[in-house]
C-alpha positions as CSV (number, residue, x, y, z in Angstrom):
1,M,23.8,22.1,11.7
2,S,20.7,19.9,12.2
3,P,20.9,16.5,13.9
4,A,21.0,13.4,11.6
5,R,17.6,11.9,11.0
6,H,16.8,8.2,11.3
7,K,15.1,6.4,8.4
8,L,11.5,5.4,8.8
9,P,11.1,1.6,9.0
10,I,8.4,1.3,6.3
11,G,8.1,-2.3,5.3
12,I,10.8,-3.5,7.8
13,Q,9.6,-6.6,9.6
14,T,12.4,-7.4,12.1
15,F,13.5,-5.5,15.2
16,A,17.1,-6.6,14.4
17,Q,17.0,-4.9,11.1
18,I,15.5,-1.7,12.6
19,M,18.3,-1.5,15.1
20,S,21.2,-2.6,12.8
21,E,20.3,-0.2,10.0
22,D,19.6,2.8,12.2
23,Y,15.8,3.1,11.6
24,Y,13.6,5.3,13.8
25,Y,12.1,3.3,16.7
26,V,9.7,4.2,19.5
27,D,9.3,1.7,22.4
28,K,5.6,1.6,23.3
29,T,5.9,-1.1,26.0
30,R,4.6,1.2,28.8
31,F,1.5,1.9,26.8
32,A,0.8,-1.8,26.3
33,H,1.2,-2.3,30.1
34,R,-1.2,0.5,30.8
35,L,-3.7,-0.8,28.3
36,I,-3.6,-4.3,29.9
37,E,-4.0,-2.9,33.4
38,H,-6.7,-0.3,32.7
39,G,-8.3,-1.1,29.3
40,K,-11.6,-2.8,28.8
41,Y,-11.5,-3.6,25.1
42,Y,-8.6,-4.6,22.9
43,S,-8.7,-4.2,19.2
44,F,-5.6,-4.9,17.1
45,P,-6.7,-4.2,13.5
46,N,-4.8,-6.0,10.8
47,S,-2.7,-3.5,8.8
48,D,-2.4,-5.9,5.9
49,P,-5.1,-5.5,3.2
50,P,-7.2,-8.6,2.6
């Protein structure tokens, strides 16, 4: 039997909803810290269409 899969949080805007409704979540905090410490340029493109 395969393990249960989490739902993908497409269109979900709040962390509380992601956690309470068992959506898939990956914590990228350590990558943000590494970028801040070692990165030169920061680009955070807007994912919303104009």
